[in-house]
C-alpha positions in Angstrom: 138.3 87.1 80.9 138.0 89.3 77.9 134.8 89.8 75.9 136.1 87.6 73.1 137.1 84.8 75.5 133.6 84.9 77.1 131.9 84.9 73.6 134.0 82.0 72.4 133.1 80.0 75.6 129.4 80.9 75.5 129.2 80.0 71.8 131.0 76.7 72.4 127.5 75.6 73.4 126.0 75.1 70.0 122.5 75.8 71.4 123.5 79.3 72.3 124.8 79.8 68.8 121.7 78.4 67.1 119.3 80.4 69.3 121.3 83.7 68.6 121.3 83.0 64.9 117.6 82.3 64.9 116.8 85.5 66.8 118.6 87.4 64.2 116.8 85.6 61.4 113.4 86.3 62.9 114.4 90.0 63.5 112.5 90.1 66.9 112.8 93.6 68.3 115.7 94.1 70.8 116.1 90.3 71.1 118.9 88.8 73.3 119.8 85.3 74.6 120.4 85.9 78.3 121.5 84.8 81.7 122.4 81.4 83.0 122.7 79.6 79.7 125.6 81.9 78.7 127.4 81.9 82.1 126.8 78.2 82.7 128.2 77.4 79.3 131.3 79.4 80.3 131.5 77.5 83.6 131.2 74.2 81.7 134.2 75.2 79.4 136.2 76.3 82.4 135.6 73.0 84.3 135.8 70.8 81.1 132.3 69.6 81.5 129.9 69.0 78.5 128.9 72.4 77.4 125.2 71.8 78.1 125.8 70.3 81.6 123.3 71.7 84.2 121.5 74.2 81.9 117.8 74.0 82.7 116.6 76.4 80.1 117.7 79.1 77.6 116.2 82.5 78.2 115.4 84.9 75.4 114.4 88.5 76.0 112.8 90.8 73.4 111.0 94.1 73.6 107.8 94.7 71.8 105.5 97.6 72.7 102.5 95.3 72.1 102.0 94.0 75.6 99.2 91.6 74.8 99.5 88.0 75.8 98.5 87.0 72.4 101.4 88.8 70.8 103.9 87.2 73.2 102.3 83.8 72.8 102.7 84.1 69.1 106.5 84.7 69.5 106.8 81.8 72.0 105.0 79.4 69.5 107.2 80.6 66.6 110.4 80.0 68.6 109.1 76.6 69.7 108.5 75.7 66.2 111.9 76.9 64.9 113.9 75.6 67.8 112.0 72.5 69.0 114.4 70.2 67.2 117.1 71.3 69.8 115.3 69.3 72.6 115.8 72.2 75.1 113.5 74.5 77.0 113.6 78.0 75.6 111.9 80.6 77.8 110.8 83.6 75.9 109.7 86.9 77.5 108.6 90.2 76.1 110.3 92.6 78.6 107.6 95.2 77.8 105.1 92.9 79.6 107.0 91.8 82.6 105.6 94.4 85.0 102.1 93.1 84.2 102.7 89.7 85.9 105.9 89.8 87.9 104.5 91.1 91.2 101.7 88.5 91.3 104.2 85.6 90.6 107.1 86.8 92.7 105.5 89.0 95.4 107.7 92.0 94.8 107.0 95.1 92.7 108.5 95.4 89.2 108.7 98.6 87.2 107.7 99.0 83.5 110.9 98.6 81.4 111.9 100.5 78.2 114.2 97.9 76.6 115.5 94.4 77.1 118.7 95.4 78.8 116.7 96.9 81.6 115.5 93.3 82.3 119.1 92.0 82.3 120.0 94.7 84.8 117.3 93.3 87.2 118.6 89.7 87.3 118.9 88.2 90.8 122.6 87.7 90.4 125.2 90.2 89.0 127.0 87.2 87.6 124.3 86.5 85.1 123.7 90.1 84.0 124.8 89.3 80.4 123.0 89.2 77.1 124.2 88.2 73.7 122.8 88.8 70.2 123.9 88.1 66.7 124.5 91.1 64.5 125.2 91.3 60.8 128.9 91.4 61.4 129.3 89.4 64.6 127.8 89.6 68.1 126.8 92.3 70.6 127.3 91.5 74.2 125.7 93.5 77.0 127.5 92.9 80.3 127.2 95.9 82.7 129.2 94.1 85.4 131.8 92.7 83.0 133.0 89.0 82.9 135.1 88.7 86.0 132.6 86.9 88.2 131.7 84.5 85.4 135.4 83.8 84.8 136.2 83.4 88.5 133.0 81.3 89.0 131.6 83.7 91.7 127.9 84.1 92.2 127.0 87.5 93.6 123.6 88.9 94.6 122.3 91.9 92.7 121.3 94.4 95.3 119.6 96.6 92.7 117.1 94.0 91.6 113.8 93.2 93.3 115.9 90.9 95.5 114.5 87.9 97.2 117.0 86.2 99.5 115.0 82.9 99.4 115.0 82.9 95.5 118.8 83.7 95.6 119.5 80.9 98.0 117.5 78.3 96.0 119.2 79.3 92.8 122.7 79.3 94.4 122.1 75.9 96.1 121.1 74.3 92.7 124.1 75.8 91.0 126.5 74.7 93.8 125.2 71.2 93.4 126.0 71.3 89.6 129.2 73.3 89.7 130.8 72.7 93.2 133.7 75.0 92.1 131.6 78.1 92.3 131.9 80.5 95.2 128.5 81.8 96.4 128.5 85.1 98.1 125.9 85.6 100.8 123.1 88.1 100.3 123.3 90.8 102.9 
């Protein structure tokens, strides 16, 4: 699957397109729509399901050096106000703050990051290490592992993340129920 094929399939889901456009309009720093909502939209196109099938939420990353909860909450509320009409859950996270709460929530250490793509690099699966953002003349895509696993519907653990076998198994089990065509590789 080429970059353009991935982009076309991900944007076949109008929610992805609307969120990407809104992030550009708001000019959030280093803002990306990321992860499952992109890959799962592609899986839905490949399996001829409705493009929003199985997508539990739409993840947005941005990077603002202001690590206060108040600043992040203001961005969350702004996006809820602008995107609430879509009727979907949009999860917004300032990647500059993740190290402040991640360890307490997930029980594993998490380093301070320097940009949003650092957060994408740390995803539980390599398959979902993809981000998309609208630009003045099109779209940027960050995909350090490429599009092969998404196109072949392979779920692969990310050994460089703060890996949790239990979290990986739970995520893979949910996805396998929704997309029985996927191949889930076992975490070693």
